[in-house]
C-alpha positions in Angstrom: 115.2 68.9 106.6 116.8 65.0 106.1 118.7 64.6 103.0 116.4 61.5 102.1 113.3 64.3 102.4 115.0 67.0 99.6 115.9 63.7 97.5 112.2 62.6 97.4 111.0 66.3 96.7 113.9 66.5 94.1 112.3 63.1 92.2 109.0 65.1 92.4 110.6 68.2 91.0 112.0 66.5 88.4 109.0 64.2 87.1 106.6 67.4 87.2 108.9 70.4 86.3 108.8 69.2 82.4 105.6 67.3 82.5 102.1 69.4 82.4 101.3 68.1 85.5 102.8 71.4 87.9 105.6 70.8 89.7 104.9 73.8 92.1 101.6 72.0 92.7 103.2 68.5 93.9 105.6 70.6 95.9 103.2 71.6 97.9 101.4 68.0 98.3 104.8 66.8 98.8 105.8 68.8 101.9 102.4 68.6 103.5 102.5 64.6 103.2 105.6 65.0 104.7 104.2 67.4 107.8 106.2 70.8 106.8 103.2 73.3 106.6 105.8 76.1 106.1 107.2 76.0 102.6 110.7 76.5 101.9 111.1 79.0 99.0 114.8 78.4 98.9 114.5 74.6 98.3 112.2 74.7 95.6 114.2 77.6 94.0 117.0 75.1 94.0 115.1 72.2 92.4 114.1 74.4 90.0 117.5 74.8 89.6 118.8 71.5 89.0 116.4 71.1 86.1 117.5 74.2 84.6 120.6 72.4 84.5 118.9 69.8 82.3 117.3 72.0 80.4 120.5 73.7 79.6 122.0 70.2 78.5 119.0 69.2 76.6 119.1 72.2 74.2 122.4 72.8 74.3 122.5 72.6 70.7 120.2 75.5 70.5 121.9 77.6 73.2 125.3 77.3 71.5 123.6 78.6 68.0 121.8 81.3 69.6 125.4 82.5 71.2 127.0 82.3 68.3 124.9 83.9 65.9 124.2 86.9 68.6 127.9 87.1 68.7 127.8 87.1 64.8 126.0 90.6 65.1 128.4 92.4 67.3 130.0 95.2 65.4 133.5 94.7 64.7 134.0 97.6 61.9 132.7 95.5 59.0 131.0 97.7 56.2 127.6 95.8 56.5 126.2 94.1 59.6 125.0 90.5 59.0 121.4 89.4 59.2 119.9 88.2 62.5 119.7 84.7 61.9 117.2 82.2 63.2 118.5 81.2 66.6 119.6 85.3 67.0 115.8 86.2 66.6 114.8 83.1 68.7 117.4 84.7 71.5 115.6 88.1 71.0 111.8 86.3 71.2 113.1 84.8 74.7 114.0 88.6 75.8 110.7 89.8 75.0 108.9 86.9 76.5 110.7 87.3 79.9 109.4 90.6 80.6 106.1 89.9 81.3 107.0 87.1 83.4 109.5 89.3 85.3 106.6 92.0 85.7 104.2 89.5 86.8 106.7 88.0 89.2 107.8 91.4 90.7 104.4 92.9 91.0 102.3 89.9 92.2 105.3 87.9 94.1 103.5 88.5 97.8 100.3 87.4 97.0 101.0 84.5 94.7 103.5 83.4 97.4 101.1 82.7 99.8 99.3 80.5 97.8 101.7 77.9 98.4 100.5 77.1 101.4 97.2 76.3 100.5 96.3 72.6 99.2 93.1 73.6 98.4 94.3 76.3 95.6 96.7 73.4 94.6 93.8 70.8 93.9 91.7 73.5 91.7 94.6 74.8 89.9 95.6 71.0 89.1 92.0 70.8 87.7 92.6 73.6 85.2 95.6 72.5 84.4 94.0 69.3 83.3 91.6 71.0 80.9 94.2 73.5 79.8 96.4 70.4 78.3 93.5 68.6 77.5 92.4 71.6 74.9 95.6 70.2 72.5 93.2 66.9 71.9 91.4 69.3 69.5 94.1 71.5 67.8 94.5 69.9 64.6 98.0 68.6 63.5 97.8 71.4 60.2 96.9 74.4 62.6 100.3 74.3 63.4 102.4 76.1 60.3 104.4 78.8 62.2 108.3 78.3 62.3 109.0 81.6 63.9 108.0 83.3 66.9 106.7 86.7 66.7 106.7 89.2 69.2 103.1 88.8 69.9 103.6 85.2 70.7 106.8 85.8 72.9 104.6 88.2 75.0 101.6 86.1 75.0 103.6 82.7 76.2 105.8 85.1 78.6 102.4 86.0 80.1 101.3 82.3 80.2 104.4 81.7 82.1 104.2 84.6 84.5 100.7 83.3 85.4 101.9 79.9 86.3 103.6 81.3 88.8 100.2 79.8 90.9 101.0 76.5 92.4 98.9 73.8 90.7 99.1 75.9 87.1 101.7 73.8 85.1 104.3 76.0 83.5 105.2 73.9 80.1 101.5 73.1 79.9 100.3 77.0 79.9 103.1 78.0 77.8 103.3 74.9 75.4 99.4 75.2 75.2 99.5 78.8 74.3 102.2 78.3 71.6 100.7 76.0 69.9 97.1 77.9 69.8 98.9 80.6 68.3 99.9 78.2 65.7 103.6 77.8 66.3 104.5 74.2 64.8 104.8 71.5 68.0 108.7 71.2 68.1 109.2 75.0 68.2 106.2 75.3 70.7 108.0 72.6 73.2 111.3 74.3 72.5 110.6 78.0 73.1 108.4 77.1 75.9 111.5 75.4 78.1 114.7 77.6 76.7 112.2 80.6 77.9 112.1 78.8 81.5 116.0 79.6 81.9 116.0 83.1 82.7 112.7 82.8 85.1 114.1 80.0 87.0 117.8 82.7 87.0 115.7 85.4 88.2 113.6 83.4 90.8 116.9 82.1 92.0 118.0 85.6 92.7 115.3 86.6 94.2 115.1 83.5 96.5 118.2 83.7 98.0 118.2 83.7 101.5 121.0 82.5 103.4 119.0 81.8 106.8 117.0 79.0 104.9 120.3 77.3 104.0 120.7 77.2 107.6 117.2 75.4 108.1 117.1 73.3 105.3 121.1 72.1 105.2 123.4 72.3 102.5 123.8 68.8 102.1 120.3 68.4 101.4 120.0 71.0 99.4 122.6 69.9 96.9 121.1 66.2 96.8 117.6 67.8 95.9 119.3 69.5 93.4 121.6 66.8 91.6 118.6 64.7 91.7 115.8 67.2 90.4 118.8 67.6 87.5 118.8 63.8 86.2 115.2 63.1 86.6 114.2 66.6 84.9 116.4 65.7 81.9 114.9 62.1 81.8 111.3 63.2 81.8 112.0 66.4 79.3 113.2 63.6 76.8 110.2 61.6 77.1 107.9 64.9 77.1 109.4 66.3 73.8 108.7 63.2 72.3 105.1 63.4 73.4 104.9 66.8 72.2 105.9 65.6 68.5 104.0 63.2 68.4 100.7 65.5 69.3 100.4 63.3 72.8 100.2 66.5 74.9 96.6 65.9 76.1 97.6 62.3 77.8 98.7 64.3 81.0 94.6 65.4 81.3 93.5 62.6 83.3 96.0 62.3 85.3 96.0 66.4 86.4 92.1 65.7 87.1 92.5 62.9 89.1 95.2 64.3 91.5 93.4 67.9 91.7 90.1 65.9 92.7 92.1 63.4 95.4 93.8 67.0 96.5 90.3 68.6 97.5 88.6 65.8 98.9 91.7 64.9 101.3 92.8 68.6 101.7 
């Protein structure tokens, strides 16, 4: 695989990881357009790791506050333990939400990975993603009142994230819409969705680490794809968070339907 080809896939990953159009689905389509019939899962993970860097940079303020508030909770002999702040609770809910994601990923890893070679599956799932995203058109702004993530919401959003392993199902679309339907305000639904993806991407990176795949793809192409996906991903994340806050998430539904149908027709 050449550097130009991994840069191309890095652009696809960066644009589609955060936009609710399924990065994994677009990577499957992109690889088939380039003639790669056997997906390189390590390359997928490297590109996701690039977008992980974008998430960490964009939400650096939230992550810093989460670490600071968790640090204050460590017992140091003080007579009274301080109450956990909102960011410490958010960090705890990220841990809670990661549990169903991890269980789904570990239990269904092999059958779900087999879907990465099926363009037809991607087409069908993109149509479903369009329906999921389109639902937000009918969620009134007054509905999202919750400014805290509860255990139930964290488990539900984490489950949605786990199911989004299926290529063609958008992770951001499934998790943000799940949060919105459960009453989270728009900003928190978006923030929790993307912060929750951090441990999921790290876990996927560790599971897919395969030095033989590095030899097949090449270290330089992997690094190039990683850097491009990080840069493009950061720009896409800024765009999407603005659209989530304005209630324009459903704008992506027609695109998902169009790409899904075209994929099914020409698969």
